[in-house]
Predicted model as a PDB file, atoms N, CA, C, CB and O in Angstrom, pLDDT in the B-factor column:
MODEL        1                                                                  
ATOM      1  N   MET A   1      34.451   6.481  17.904  1.00 72.00           N  
ATOM      2  CA  MET A   1      34.375   5.349  18.590  1.00 72.00           C  
ATOM      3  C   MET A   1      35.932   5.412  19.628  1.00 72.00           C  
ATOM      4  CB  MET A   1      34.201   4.003  17.394  1.00 72.00           C  
ATOM      5  O   MET A   1      36.979   5.933  19.243  1.00 72.00           O  
ATOM      6  N   LEU A   2      35.744   4.798  20.874  1.00 77.00           N  
ATOM      7  CA  LEU A   2      37.080   4.983  21.549  1.00 77.00           C  
ATOM      8  C   LEU A   2      37.005   3.478  22.059  1.00 77.00           C  
ATOM      9  CB  LEU A   2      37.233   6.328  22.820  1.00 77.00           C  
ATOM     10  O   LEU A   2      35.982   2.999  22.548  1.00 77.00           O  
ATOM     11  N   TYR A   3      38.165   2.804  21.897  1.00 81.00           N  
ATOM     12  CA  TYR A   3      38.769   1.543  22.552  1.00 81.00           C  
ATOM     13  C   TYR A   3      39.706   1.547  23.426  1.00 81.00           C  
ATOM     14  CB  TYR A   3      39.250   0.776  21.761  1.00 81.00           C  
ATOM     15  O   TYR A   3      40.672   2.233  23.093  1.00 81.00           O  
ATOM     16  N   THR A   4      39.786   1.014  24.465  1.00 82.00           N  
ATOM     17  CA  THR A   4      40.678   1.068  25.486  1.00 82.00           C  
ATOM     18  C   THR A   4      41.379  -0.401  25.709  1.00 82.00           C  
ATOM     19  CB  THR A   4      39.926   1.594  26.731  1.00 82.00           C  
ATOM     20  O   THR A   4      40.638  -1.323  26.052  1.00 82.00           O  
ATOM     21  N   THR A   5      42.720  -0.640  25.536  1.00 83.00           N  
ATOM     22  CA  THR A   5      43.175  -2.005  25.686  1.00 83.00           C  
ATOM     23  C   THR A   5      44.449  -1.780  26.531  1.00 83.00           C  
ATOM     24  CB  THR A   5      43.437  -2.790  24.242  1.00 83.00           C  
ATOM     25  O   THR A   5      44.983  -0.681  26.386  1.00 83.00           O  
ATOM     26  N   GLY A   6      45.070  -2.731  27.469  1.00 80.00           N  
ATOM     27  CA  GLY A   6      46.349  -2.454  27.976  1.00 80.00           C  
ATOM     28  C   GLY A   6      47.501  -2.373  27.164  1.00 80.00           C  
ATOM     29  O   GLY A   6      47.434  -2.480  25.940  1.00 80.00           O  
ATOM     30  N   ALA A   7      48.592  -2.183  27.802  1.00 82.00           N  
ATOM     31  CA  ALA A   7      50.003  -2.001  26.709  1.00 82.00           C  
ATOM     32  C   ALA A   7      50.186  -3.162  26.455  1.00 82.00           C  
ATOM     33  CB  ALA A   7      51.473  -1.363  27.199  1.00 82.00           C  
ATOM     34  O   ALA A   7      51.132  -3.193  25.668  1.00 82.00           O  
ATOM     35  N   GLY A   8      49.667  -4.629  26.754  1.00 83.00           N  
ATOM     36  CA  GLY A   8      49.710  -5.727  26.386  1.00 83.00           C  
ATOM     37  C   GLY A   8      49.208  -5.947  24.926  1.00 83.00           C  
ATOM     38  O   GLY A   8      49.208  -7.023  24.328  1.00 83.00           O  
ATOM     39  N   SER A   9      48.867  -4.991  24.552  1.00 82.00           N  
ATOM     40  CA  SER A   9      48.267  -5.546  23.346  1.00 82.00           C  
ATOM     41  C   SER A   9      49.554  -4.983  22.156  1.00 82.00           C  
ATOM     42  CB  SER A   9      46.449  -4.843  23.085  1.00 82.00           C  
ATOM     43  O   SER A   9      49.557  -5.540  21.058  1.00 82.00           O  
ATOM     44  N   ILE A  10      50.302  -4.201  22.357  1.00 85.00           N  
ATOM     45  CA  ILE A  10      51.518  -4.051  21.757  1.00 85.00           C  
ATOM     46  C   ILE A  10      52.655  -4.437  22.325  1.00 85.00           C  
ATOM     47  CB  ILE A  10      51.680  -2.956  21.481  1.00 85.00           C  
ATOM     48  O   ILE A  10      53.649  -4.565  21.610  1.00 85.00           O  
ATOM     49  N   VAL A  11      52.708  -4.633  23.384  1.00 86.00           N  
ATOM     50  CA  VAL A  11      54.049  -5.286  24.065  1.00 86.00           C  
ATOM     51  C   VAL A  11      53.534  -6.417  24.992  1.00 86.00           C  
ATOM     52  CB  VAL A  11      54.994  -4.117  25.030  1.00 86.00           C  
ATOM     53  O   VAL A  11      52.940  -6.134  26.032  1.00 86.00           O  
ATOM     54  N   PRO A  12      53.748  -7.615  24.640  1.00 85.00           N  
ATOM     55  CA  PRO A  12      52.939  -8.827  25.380  1.00 85.00           C  
ATOM     56  C   PRO A  12      53.805  -9.037  26.790  1.00 85.00           C  
ATOM     57  CB  PRO A  12      52.916 -10.439  24.326  1.00 85.00           C  
ATOM     58  O   PRO A  12      55.034  -8.987  26.855  1.00 85.00           O  
ATOM     59  N   ASP A  13      52.966  -9.266  27.822  1.00 86.00           N  
ATOM     60  CA  ASP A  13      53.455  -9.523  28.979  1.00 86.00           C  
ATOM     61  C   ASP A  13      52.906 -11.338  29.262  1.00 86.00           C  
ATOM     62  CB  ASP A  13      52.849  -8.237  30.082  1.00 86.00           C  
ATOM     63  O   ASP A  13      51.793 -11.818  29.047  1.00 86.00           O  
ATOM     64  N   PRO A  14      53.895 -11.880  29.690  1.00 88.00           N  
ATOM     65  CA  PRO A  14      53.597 -13.602  29.456  1.00 88.00           C  
ATOM     66  C   PRO A  14      52.785 -14.113  30.989  1.00 88.00           C  
ATOM     67  CB  PRO A  14      55.475 -14.681  29.221  1.00 88.00           C  
ATOM     68  O   PRO A  14      52.211 -15.191  31.149  1.00 88.00           O  
ATOM     69  N   ARG A  15      52.929 -13.029  31.996  1.00 90.00           N  
ATOM     70  CA  ARG A  15      51.774 -13.203  32.961  1.00 90.00           C  
ATOM     71  C   ARG A  15      50.547 -13.112  32.835  1.00 90.00           C  
ATOM     72  CB  ARG A  15      51.820 -12.575  33.763  1.00 90.00           C  
ATOM     73  O   ARG A  15      49.840 -13.768  33.601  1.00 90.00           O  
ATOM     74  N   VAL A  16      49.882 -12.177  31.718  1.00 87.00           N  
ATOM     75  CA  VAL A  16      48.693 -12.458  31.206  1.00 87.00           C  
ATOM     76  C   VAL A  16      48.440 -12.533  29.845  1.00 87.00           C  
ATOM     77  CB  VAL A  16      47.955 -11.711  31.640  1.00 87.00           C  
ATOM     78  O   VAL A  16      47.814 -11.643  29.268  1.00 87.00           O  
ATOM     79  N   ALA A  17      48.871 -13.518  29.281  1.00 87.00           N  
ATOM     80  CA  ALA A  17      49.036 -14.058  27.866  1.00 87.00           C  
ATOM     81  C   ALA A  17      47.545 -13.933  27.292  1.00 87.00           C  
ATOM     82  CB  ALA A  17      49.652 -15.718  27.830  1.00 87.00           C  
ATOM     83  O   ALA A  17      47.427 -13.458  26.163  1.00 87.00           O  
ATOM     84  N   ASN A  18      46.590 -14.262  27.876  1.00 88.00           N  
ATOM     85  CA  ASN A  18      45.029 -14.533  27.202  1.00 88.00           C  
ATOM     86  C   ASN A  18      44.714 -13.293  27.317  1.00 88.00           C  
ATOM     87  CB  ASN A  18      43.842 -15.587  27.934  1.00 88.00           C  
ATOM     88  O   ASN A  18      44.001 -13.008  26.355  1.00 88.00           O  
ATOM     89  N   VAL A  19      44.916 -12.148  28.181  1.00 89.00           N  
ATOM     90  CA  VAL A  19      44.417 -10.838  28.040  1.00 89.00           C  
ATOM     91  C   VAL A  19      45.038 -10.079  27.019  1.00 89.00           C  
ATOM     92  CB  VAL A  19      44.515 -10.157  29.207  1.00 89.00           C  
ATOM     93  O   VAL A  19      44.396  -9.282  26.335  1.00 89.00           O  
ATOM     94  N   ASN A  20      46.424 -10.310  26.856  1.00 89.00           N  
ATOM     95  CA  ASN A  20      47.124  -9.529  25.866  1.00 89.00           C  
ATOM     96  C   ASN A  20      46.629 -10.172  24.499  1.00 89.00           C  
ATOM     97  CB  ASN A  20      48.782  -9.580  26.080  1.00 89.00           C  
ATOM     98  O   ASN A  20      46.736  -9.381  23.561  1.00 89.00           O  
ATOM     99  N   ALA A  21      45.941 -11.833  24.046  1.00 90.00           N  
ATOM    100  CA  ALA A  21      45.748 -12.093  23.180  1.00 90.00           C  
ATOM    101  C   ALA A  21      44.528 -11.010  22.670  1.00 90.00           C  
ATOM    102  CB  ALA A  21      45.674 -13.384  23.270  1.00 90.00           C  
ATOM    103  O   ALA A  21      44.486 -10.384  21.611  1.00 90.00           O  
ATOM    104  N   ALA A  22      43.695 -11.011  23.635  1.00 90.00           N  
ATOM    105  CA  ALA A  22      42.291 -10.517  23.401  1.00 90.00           C  
ATOM    106  C   ALA A  22      42.438  -8.856  22.959  1.00 90.00           C  
ATOM    107  CB  ALA A  22      41.315 -10.753  24.910  1.00 90.00           C  
ATOM    108  O   ALA A  22      41.858  -8.323  22.012  1.00 90.00           O  
ATOM    109  N   ALA A  23      43.294  -8.261  23.832  1.00 89.00           N  
ATOM    110  CA  ALA A  23      43.542  -6.710  23.392  1.00 89.00           C  
ATOM    111  C   ALA A  23      44.280  -6.656  22.084  1.00 89.00           C  
ATOM    112  CB  ALA A  23      44.453  -5.859  24.509  1.00 89.00           C  
ATOM    113  O   ALA A  23      43.994  -5.710  21.351  1.00 89.00           O  
ATOM    114  N   ALA A  24      45.184  -7.515  21.672  1.00 90.00           N  
ATOM    115  CA  ALA A  24      45.926  -7.398  20.380  1.00 90.00           C  
ATOM    116  C   ALA A  24      44.691  -7.390  19.528  1.00 90.00           C  
ATOM    117  CB  ALA A  24      47.067  -8.635  20.020  1.00 90.00           C  
ATOM    118  O   ALA A  24      44.529  -6.397  18.818  1.00 90.00           O  
ATOM    119  N   ALA A  25      43.669  -8.483  19.486  1.00 91.00           N  
ATOM    120  CA  ALA A  25      43.017  -8.871  18.431  1.00 91.00           C  
ATOM    121  C   ALA A  25      41.823  -7.661  18.574  1.00 91.00           C  
ATOM    122  CB  ALA A  25      42.580 -10.532  18.484  1.00 91.00           C  
ATOM    123  O   ALA A  25      41.145  -7.427  17.574  1.00 91.00           O  
ATOM    124  N   LEU A  26      41.647  -7.118  19.464  1.00 90.00           N  
ATOM    125  CA  LEU A  26      40.721  -5.978  19.661  1.00 90.00           C  
ATOM    126  C   LEU A  26      41.375  -4.577  18.730  1.00 90.00           C  
ATOM    127  CB  LEU A  26      40.621  -5.661  21.466  1.00 90.00           C  
ATOM    128  O   LEU A  26      40.898  -3.984  17.762  1.00 90.00           O  
ATOM    129  N   ARG A  27      42.629  -4.372  19.474  1.00 89.00           N  
ATOM    130  CA  ARG A  27      43.290  -3.501  18.427  1.00 89.00           C  
ATOM    131  C   ARG A  27      43.438  -3.566  17.213  1.00 89.00           C  
ATOM    132  CB  ARG A  27      44.242  -3.350  18.588  1.00 89.00           C  
ATOM    133  O   ARG A  27      43.358  -2.525  16.562  1.00 89.00           O  
ATOM    134  N   ASN A  28      43.673  -4.705  16.621  1.00 90.00           N  
ATOM    135  CA  ASN A  28      43.827  -4.790  15.192  1.00 90.00           C  
ATOM    136  C   ASN A  28      42.516  -4.866  14.436  1.00 90.00           C  
ATOM    137  CB  ASN A  28      44.649  -5.955  14.861  1.00 90.00           C  
ATOM    138  O   ASN A  28      42.402  -4.403  13.300  1.00 90.00           O  
ATOM    139  N   TRP A  29      41.487  -5.487  15.120  1.00 88.00           N  
ATOM    140  CA  TRP A  29      40.112  -5.013  14.376  1.00 88.00           C  
ATOM    141  C   TRP A  29      39.506  -3.872  14.399  1.00 88.00           C  
ATOM    142  CB  TRP A  29      39.159  -5.641  14.688  1.00 88.00           C  
ATOM    143  O   TRP A  29      38.579  -3.621  13.629  1.00 88.00           O  
ATOM    144  N   ALA A  30      39.994  -2.962  15.366  1.00 86.00           N  
ATOM    145  CA  ALA A  30      39.721  -1.386  15.357  1.00 86.00           C  
ATOM    146  C   ALA A  30      40.313  -0.646  14.367  1.00 86.00           C  
ATOM    147  CB  ALA A  30      40.151  -0.731  16.549  1.00 86.00           C  
ATOM    148  O   ALA A  30      39.781   0.253  13.716  1.00 86.00           O  
ATOM    149  N   MET A  31      41.702  -1.156  14.257  1.00 87.00           N  
ATOM    150  CA  MET A  31      42.538  -0.493  13.571  1.00 87.00           C  
ATOM    151  C   MET A  31      42.032  -0.523  11.992  1.00 87.00           C  
ATOM    152  CB  MET A  31      43.909  -1.072  13.853  1.00 87.00           C  
ATOM    153  O   MET A  31      42.033   0.411  11.190  1.00 87.00           O  
ATOM    154  N   GLY A  32      41.634  -1.784  11.817  1.00 84.00           N  
ATOM    155  CA  GLY A  32      41.385  -2.131  10.199  1.00 84.00           C  
ATOM    156  C   GLY A  32      39.861  -1.759   9.955  1.00 84.00           C  
ATOM    157  O   GLY A  32      39.473  -1.714   8.788  1.00 84.00           O  
ATOM    158  N   LEU A  33      38.840  -1.449  11.147  1.00 83.00           N  
ATOM    159  CA  LEU A  33      37.490  -0.955  10.690  1.00 83.00           C  
ATOM    160  C   LEU A  33      37.700   0.634  10.744  1.00 83.00           C  
ATOM    161  CB  LEU A  33      36.172  -1.520  11.712  1.00 83.00           C  
ATOM    162  O   LEU A  33      36.679   1.288  10.530  1.00 83.00           O  
ATOM    163  N   SER A  34      38.811   1.305  10.984  1.00 84.00           N  
ATOM    164  CA  SER A  34      38.305   2.942  11.090  1.00 84.00           C  
ATOM    165  C   SER A  34      38.742   3.443   9.779  1.00 84.00           C  
ATOM    166  CB  SER A  34      39.061   3.961  12.423  1.00 84.00           C  
ATOM    167  O   SER A  34      38.496   4.646   9.694  1.00 84.00           O  
ATOM    168  N   PRO A  35      39.416   2.863   8.509  1.00 83.00           N  
ATOM    169  CA  PRO A  35      39.178   3.699   7.366  1.00 83.00           C  
ATOM    170  C   PRO A  35      37.910   3.168   6.614  1.00 83.00           C  
ATOM    171  CB  PRO A  35      40.448   3.720   6.432  1.00 83.00           C  
ATOM    172  O   PRO A  35      37.500   3.767   5.619  1.00 83.00           O  
ATOM    173  N   VAL A  36      37.280   2.026   7.098  1.00 78.00           N  
ATOM    174  CA  VAL A  36      35.976   1.752   6.473  1.00 78.00           C  
ATOM    175  C   VAL A  36      34.845   2.823   7.012  1.00 78.00           C  
ATOM    176  CB  VAL A  36      35.544   0.197   6.820  1.00 78.00           C  
ATOM    177  O   VAL A  36      34.040   3.543   6.422  1.00 78.00           O  
ATOM    178  N   TYR A  37      35.168   2.585   8.482  1.00 79.00           N  
ATOM    179  CA  TYR A  37      33.702   3.589   9.109  1.00 79.00           C  
ATOM    180  C   TYR A  37      33.899   5.308   8.406  1.00 79.00           C  
ATOM    181  CB  TYR A  37      33.804   3.759  11.428  1.00 79.00           C  
ATOM    182  O   TYR A  37      32.950   5.981   8.002  1.00 79.00           O  
ATOM    183  N   TRP A  38      35.034   5.656   8.402  1.00 83.00           N  
ATOM    184  CA  TRP A  38      35.432   7.051   7.846  1.00 83.00           C  
ATOM    185  C   TRP A  38      35.006   6.819   6.351  1.00 83.00           C  
ATOM    186  CB  TRP A  38      37.179   7.484   8.046  1.00 83.00           C  
ATOM    187  O   TRP A  38      34.193   7.690   6.042  1.00 83.00           O  
ATOM    188  N   GLU A  39      35.221   6.099   5.483  1.00 81.00           N  
ATOM    189  CA  GLU A  39      34.506   5.844   4.155  1.00 81.00           C  
ATOM    190  C   GLU A  39      33.107   5.687   4.184  1.00 81.00           C  
ATOM    191  CB  GLU A  39      34.984   4.689   3.527  1.00 81.00           C  
ATOM    192  O   GLU A  39      32.486   6.342   3.347  1.00 81.00           O  
ATOM    193  N   LEU A  40      32.558   5.073   4.844  1.00 78.00           N  
ATOM    194  CA  LEU A  40      30.896   5.185   5.146  1.00 78.00           C  
ATOM    195  C   LEU A  40      30.354   6.456   5.370  1.00 78.00           C  
ATOM    196  CB  LEU A  40      30.454   4.441   6.391  1.00 78.00           C  
ATOM    197  O   LEU A  40      29.431   6.998   4.763  1.00 78.00           O  
ATOM    198  N   HIS A  41      31.187   6.978   6.536  1.00 80.00           N  
ATOM    199  CA  HIS A  41      30.819   8.257   7.057  1.00 80.00           C  
ATOM    200  C   HIS A  41      30.858   9.445   5.838  1.00 80.00           C  
ATOM    201  CB  HIS A  41      31.857   8.590   8.296  1.00 80.00           C  
ATOM    202  O   HIS A  41      29.951  10.276   5.898  1.00 80.00           O  
ATOM    203  N   THR A  42      31.583   9.544   5.032  1.00 85.00           N  
ATOM    204  CA  THR A  42      32.294  10.683   4.083  1.00 85.00           C  
ATOM    205  C   THR A  42      31.803  10.494   2.772  1.00 85.00           C  
ATOM    206  CB  THR A  42      33.937  10.618   4.005  1.00 85.00           C  
ATOM    207  O   THR A  42      31.897  11.446   1.997  1.00 85.00           O  
ATOM    208  N   THR A  43      31.148   9.126   2.269  1.00 84.00           N  
ATOM    209  CA  THR A  43      30.466   8.967   0.980  1.00 84.00           C  
ATOM    210  C   THR A  43      29.242   8.682   0.848  1.00 84.00           C  
ATOM    211  CB  THR A  43      30.943   8.164   0.319  1.00 84.00           C  
ATOM    212  O   THR A  43      28.830   8.462   1.987  1.00 84.00           O  
ATOM    213  N   GLY A  44      28.242   8.532  -0.042  1.00 74.00           N  
ATOM    214  CA  GLY A  44      27.148   8.073  -0.019  1.00 74.00           C  
ATOM    215  C   GLY A  44      26.238   8.401   1.160  1.00 74.00           C  
ATOM    216  O   GLY A  44      25.626   7.506   1.744  1.00 74.00           O  
ATOM    217  N   ARG A  45      26.131   9.964   1.586  1.00 77.00           N  
ATOM    218  CA  ARG A  45      25.343  10.024   2.768  1.00 77.00           C  
ATOM    219  C   ARG A  45      23.737   9.886   2.694  1.00 77.00           C  
ATOM    220  CB  ARG A  45      25.672  11.273   3.362  1.00 77.00           C  
ATOM    221  O   ARG A  45      22.942   9.717   3.618  1.00 77.00           O  
ATOM    222  N   ASP A  46      23.463  10.034   1.059  1.00 82.00           N  
ATOM    223  CA  ASP A  46      21.916  10.212   1.283  1.00 82.00           C  
ATOM    224  C   ASP A  46      21.417   8.610   0.975  1.00 82.00           C  
ATOM    225  CB  ASP A  46      21.129  11.522   0.079  1.00 82.00           C  
ATOM    226  O   ASP A  46      20.371   8.396   0.363  1.00 82.00           O  
ATOM    227  N   GLN A  47      22.058   7.802   1.341  1.00 79.00           N  
ATOM    228  CA  GLN A  47      21.587   6.090   1.331  1.00 79.00           C  
ATOM    229  C   GLN A  47      21.445   5.958   2.840  1.00 79.00           C  
ATOM    230  CB  GLN A  47      22.904   4.775   0.615  1.00 79.00           C  
ATOM    231  O   GLN A  47      22.158   6.473   3.701  1.00 79.00           O  
ATOM    232  N   ALA A  48      20.312   5.114   3.004  1.00 80.00           N  
ATOM    233  CA  ALA A  48      19.699   4.479   4.309  1.00 80.00           C  
ATOM    234  C   ALA A  48      20.757   3.677   4.578  1.00 80.00           C  
ATOM    235  CB  ALA A  48      18.267   3.652   4.228  1.00 80.00           C  
ATOM    236  O   ALA A  48      21.201   3.860   5.711  1.00 80.00           O  
ATOM    237  N   GLU A  49      21.375   2.773   3.875  1.00 80.00           N  
ATOM    238  CA  GLU A  49      22.209   1.766   4.383  1.00 80.00           C  
ATOM    239  C   GLU A  49      23.373   1.451   3.253  1.00 80.00           C  
ATOM    240  CB  GLU A  49      21.296   0.470   4.751  1.00 80.00           C  
ATOM    241  O   GLU A  49      23.150   1.776   2.087  1.00 80.00           O  
ATOM    242  N   ARG A  50      24.520   0.864   3.585  1.00 76.00           N  
ATOM    243  CA  ARG A  50      25.456   0.784   2.530  1.00 76.00           C  
ATOM    244  C   ARG A  50      25.830  -0.619   2.815  1.00 76.00           C  
ATOM    245  CB  ARG A  50      26.662   1.882   2.525  1.00 76.00           C  
ATOM    246  O   ARG A  50      25.391  -0.927   3.923  1.00 76.00           O  
ATOM    247  N   LEU A  51      26.560  -1.728   2.168  1.00 77.00           N  
ATOM    248  CA  LEU A  51      26.978  -2.857   2.267  1.00 77.00           C  
ATOM    249  C   LEU A  51      28.374  -2.786   2.015  1.00 77.00           C  
ATOM    250  CB  LEU A  51      26.299  -3.678   1.523  1.00 77.00           C  
ATOM    251  O   LEU A  51      28.715  -2.226   0.974  1.00 77.00           O  
ATOM    252  N   PHE A  52      29.298  -3.274   2.815  1.00 70.00           N  
ATOM    253  CA  PHE A  52      30.711  -3.330   2.419  1.00 70.00           C  
ATOM    254  C   PHE A  52      31.268  -4.529   2.779  1.00 70.00           C  
ATOM    255  CB  PHE A  52      31.500  -2.289   2.969  1.00 70.00           C  
ATOM    256  O   PHE A  52      30.547  -5.223   3.495  1.00 70.00           O  
ATOM    257  N   SER A  53      32.429  -5.009   2.467  1.00 70.00           N  
ATOM    258  CA  SER A  53      33.235  -6.391   2.882  1.00 70.00           C  
ATOM    259  C   SER A  53      34.667  -5.715   2.990  1.00 70.00           C  
ATOM    260  CB  SER A  53      33.169  -7.837   1.590  1.00 70.00           C  
ATOM    261  O   SER A  53      35.034  -4.807   2.243  1.00 70.00           O  
ATOM    262  N   LEU A  54      35.455  -6.282   4.038  1.00 63.00           N  
ATOM    263  CA  LEU A  54      36.644  -6.265   4.588  1.00 63.00           C  
ATOM    264  C   LEU A  54      37.293  -7.263   3.624  1.00 63.00           C  
ATOM    265  CB  LEU A  54      36.658  -6.591   6.120  1.00 63.00           C  
ATOM    266  O   LEU A  54      38.476  -7.573   3.760  1.00 63.00           O  
TER     267      LEU A  54                                                      
ENDMDL                                                                          
END                                                                             
């Protein structure tokens, strides 16, 4: 998966504060889910579905 955000997700710019907040939220969500997706991809490959919680 590829997510793109502006630089404001890391270095906020007060002129576009609302976009910075959304970009930072997307960045943190994606960074948190990447290990979960990898674990789901590499283990239990014989199961049709798996449940997980964060």
